[in-house]
C-alpha positions as CSV (number, residue, x, y, z in Angstrom):
1,M,0.0,0.0,0.0
2,M,3.0,2.3,0.5
3,K,3.6,2.0,-3.2
4,A,-0.1,2.9,-3.8
5,Y,0.4,6.1,-1.8
6,Q,3.5,7.0,-3.7
7,E,1.7,6.5,-7.0
8,L,-1.2,8.6,-5.8
9,I,1.0,11.6,-4.9
10,S,3.0,11.1,-8.1
11,H,-0.1,11.6,-10.1
12,F,-0.5,15.0,-8.5
13,L,3.2,15.9,-9.1
14,D,3.0,14.7,-12.7
15,K,0.0,16.9,-13.2
16,G,1.9,19.9,-12.1
17,Y,0.5,20.3,-8.5
18,R,2.8,21.8,-5.9
19,P,2.5,20.8,-2.3
20,D,1.4,23.5,0.1
21,F,0.6,24.1,3.8
22,F,-2.6,25.5,5.3
23,S,-0.6,28.6,6.2
24,A,-0.6,29.5,2.5
25,S,-3.8,31.6,2.6
26,P,-5.5,31.9,0.3
27,P,-4.2,28.8,-1.4
28,Q,-3.2,29.5,-5.1
29,K,-4.5,27.5,-8.0
30,G,-2.6,24.2,-8.5
31,S,-1.8,23.7,-4.8
32,L,-2.1,20.4,-3.1
33,I,-2.8,20.9,0.6
34,L,-1.9,17.5,2.0
35,R,-3.2,16.6,5.4
36,H,-2.9,13.6,7.7
37,D,-5.2,12.9,10.7
38,I,-3.4,10.5,12.9
39,D,-6.1,8.3,14.6
40,F,-4.1,5.2,15.4
41,A,-0.3,5.1,15.0
42,V,2.5,7.6,15.1
43,E,4.7,4.9,13.5
44,Y,2.5,4.8,10.4
45,A,2.6,8.6,10.1
46,H,6.4,8.5,10.3
47,Q,6.6,5.9,7.6
48,L,4.4,7.9,5.3
49,S,6.5,11.0,5.9
50,L,9.6,9.1,4.6
51,V,7.7,8.3,1.4
52,E,6.9,11.9,1.0
53,D,10.5,12.9,1.5
54,R,11.5,10.7,-1.4
55,L,8.9,12.5,-3.5
56,G,10.0,15.9,-2.4
57,V,6.6,16.5,-0.7
58,K,5.9,18.1,2.7
59,S,2.6,17.8,4.5
60,T,0.8,18.6,7.8
61,Y,0.3,15.9,10.4
62,F,-2.4,16.3,13.0
63,F,-2.0,14.3,16.3
64,L,-4.5,13.6,19.0
65,M,-3.5,14.8,22.5
66,H,-5.9,12.3,24.1
67,S,-5.7,8.9,22.5
68,K,-6.0,5.2,23.6
69,S,-4.1,4.3,20.5
70,Y,-0.8,6.2,21.1
71,N,1.0,8.4,23.6
72,L,2.7,11.5,22.3
73,L,5.1,11.5,25.2
74,E,6.3,8.0,24.6
75,H,10.0,8.3,23.7
76,T,9.9,6.6,20.3
77,H,6.9,8.7,19.3
78,L,8.5,12.0,20.4
79,N,11.6,11.1,18.4
80,Q,9.6,10.2,15.3
81,I,7.5,13.4,15.4
82,R,10.6,15.5,15.9
83,S,12.3,13.8,13.0
84,M,9.3,14.6,10.8
85,M,9.5,18.3,11.9
86,S,13.3,18.4,11.2
87,R,12.6,17.2,7.6
88,G,10.2,20.0,6.9
89,H,6.8,18.5,7.7
90,Q,4.4,20.5,9.8
91,I,2.6,19.2,12.9
92,S,-0.5,20.3,14.8
93,I,-3.4,19.1,16.9
94,H,-6.2,16.7,15.9
95,F,-8.7,18.1,18.3
96,D,-11.6,16.0,19.7
97,P,-14.2,18.6,21.0
98,T,-16.5,15.8,22.4
99,L,-14.1,15.5,25.4
100,Y,-15.0,18.9,26.8
101,K,-18.0,20.7,28.2
102,D,-16.1,24.0,27.5
103,I,-14.6,23.4,24.0
104,E,-12.5,26.6,24.0
105,E,-11.1,25.9,27.5
106,G,-10.2,22.4,26.6
107,F,-8.6,23.4,23.4
108,Q,-6.5,26.1,25.1
109,E,-5.2,23.5,27.5
110,E,-4.2,21.2,24.6
111,K,-2.7,24.0,22.6
112,E,-0.5,25.2,25.4
113,L,0.7,21.6,26.2
114,F,1.3,20.8,22.5
115,E,3.3,24.0,21.9
116,K,5.4,23.3,25.0
117,I,6.2,19.7,24.0
118,F,7.1,20.4,20.4
119,D,8.2,24.0,20.5
120,V,5.8,25.1,17.7
121,E,3.0,27.6,17.3
122,V,-0.3,26.0,16.6
123,Q,-1.9,27.9,13.7
124,H,-4.3,25.4,12.2
125,I,-6.0,22.3,13.7
126,S,-8.1,19.5,12.3
127,I,-11.3,18.3,14.1
128,H,-11.6,14.6,15.0
129,R,-14.9,13.3,13.6
130,P,-16.3,16.8,13.1
131,S,-20.0,17.5,13.8
132,D,-22.2,19.7,11.7
133,Y,-21.2,22.6,14.0
134,F,-17.6,22.6,12.6
135,L,-18.6,21.6,9.1
136,N,-20.9,24.6,8.8
137,N,-19.1,27.1,11.0
138,A,-16.2,29.3,10.0
139,K,-15.6,30.4,13.6
140,A,-12.0,29.8,14.7
141,V,-11.3,28.0,18.0
142,C,-9.5,30.4,20.3
143,G,-8.4,32.3,17.2
144,V,-7.1,29.1,15.5
145,R,-8.6,28.1,12.1
146,H,-9.7,24.5,11.6
147,T,-9.4,22.5,8.4
148,Y,-13.1,22.7,7.8
149,H,-13.0,26.4,7.5
150,P,-14.8,27.4,4.2
151,I,-11.5,28.6,2.7
152,Y,-10.3,25.0,2.9
153,F,-13.5,23.0,2.7
154,E,-15.9,24.9,0.4
155,Q,-13.8,27.3,-1.7
156,I,-11.5,24.6,-2.8
157,K,-12.1,20.9,-3.6
158,Y,-11.9,18.5,-0.7
159,F,-11.2,14.7,-0.8
160,A,-10.8,12.3,2.1
161,D,-10.1,8.6,2.4
162,S,-12.3,8.2,5.5
163,Q,-13.4,4.6,6.1
164,G,-10.5,3.4,3.9
165,W,-11.7,4.7,0.5
166,F,-12.6,7.8,-1.4
167,R,-16.3,7.7,-0.8
168,Y,-17.1,10.7,-3.0
169,G,-14.9,9.8,-6.0
170,H,-11.2,9.4,-6.5
171,P,-9.4,12.7,-6.6
172,V,-7.4,12.0,-9.8
173,D,-10.6,11.2,-11.7
174,S,-12.2,14.5,-10.7
175,E,-12.9,17.6,-12.7
176,A,-10.9,19.6,-10.1
177,F,-7.8,17.5,-10.8
178,E,-8.2,17.8,-14.5
179,N,-8.5,21.6,-14.2
180,Q,-5.6,21.7,-11.7
181,D,-7.8,23.3,-9.1
182,T,-6.4,23.5,-5.6
183,I,-7.3,20.4,-3.6
184,Q,-7.2,19.6,0.1
185,L,-6.4,15.9,0.4
186,L,-7.0,14.2,3.7
187,I,-5.1,10.9,4.0
188,H,-5.2,8.6,7.1
189,P,-1.9,6.7,7.2
190,I,-3.4,3.5,8.4
191,W,-5.2,2.9,5.1
192,W,-1.9,3.2,3.2
193,V,0.7,1.6,5.6
194,A,-1.2,-1.3,7.2
195,K,-1.2,-4.5,5.2
196,G,-4.5,-5.9,4.0
197,S,-6.9,-6.0,1.0
198,D,-9.7,-4.0,2.6
199,A,-10.3,-1.6,5.5
200,L,-11.3,-4.4,8.0
201,S,-8.2,-6.5,7.2
202,K,-6.0,-3.5,7.6
203,L,-7.5,-2.8,11.0
204,H,-7.0,-6.4,12.1
205,N,-3.3,-6.2,11.0
206,F,-2.9,-3.0,12.9
207,L,-4.3,-4.7,16.0
208,D,-1.8,-7.5,15.6
209,F,1.0,-4.9,15.3
210,R,-0.1,-3.2,18.5
211,I,-0.4,-6.5,20.3
212,D,3.1,-7.5,19.3
213,R,4.4,-4.1,20.4
214,F,2.7,-4.4,23.8
215,K,4.0,-7.9,24.3
216,H,7.5,-6.5,23.8
217,H,6.7,-3.7,26.3
218,M,5.5,-6.1,28.9
219,A,8.6,-8.3,28.4
220,L,10.9,-5.3,29.0
221,N,9.1,-4.3,32.1
222,C,7.9,-7.5,33.7
223,K,10.2,-10.4,34.5
224,P,7.5,-13.2,34.6
225,Y,6.2,-12.2,31.2
226,K,9.7,-12.0,29.8
227,E,10.3,-15.5,31.0
228,Y,7.0,-16.6,29.5
229,M,8.0,-15.1,26.2
230,E,11.4,-16.8,26.2
231,Q,9.7,-20.1,26.7
232,E,7.4,-19.5,23.8
233,I,10.2,-18.8,21.4
């Protein structure tokens, strides 16, 4: 699937698209605003960034501050994200507003922590599983624009691989692509890095990956489990 991702982005480059960030406002014709929402694995995001490096492409990666799938403070994850930043990719917050009664207060707390950890200024955020409120609302959150702001969601063409496929048509088959109109392309790394022939098999393979990683973690930190694993080998 990594090859499939490389081929997808190569289609845009061959068409004459130039990668751009959300900070390029308003985005000019022929821009590809490449966005990644990281729902499951920092490792997958890191792998995708290496493919983009080979293509000469930079994109924006949005990470959850509260996630049962990964921990941003885990040493490996910190190093991977900082490596991505050092290679020119941008990072920001994948914000889940459902966690808070006061959305702006909750976001401000996340913003301050994220900026302290990674020494960056949060200028744009993506919304995790956005409600109609965000899809139809241009209001910034604490002065920070989100990726469903009309300038990125209505005024330019938007494509997403949510649920493992392009539900509203493949971007390279679109009229917007043919006309080289600016496109916001949302890519979830799990669908392009995890092995499998469909979304469900990729999710199962991701679970196997996480189980193996957690077994390794338990063996490093618990002698009885280490001894058990050594007997299993």
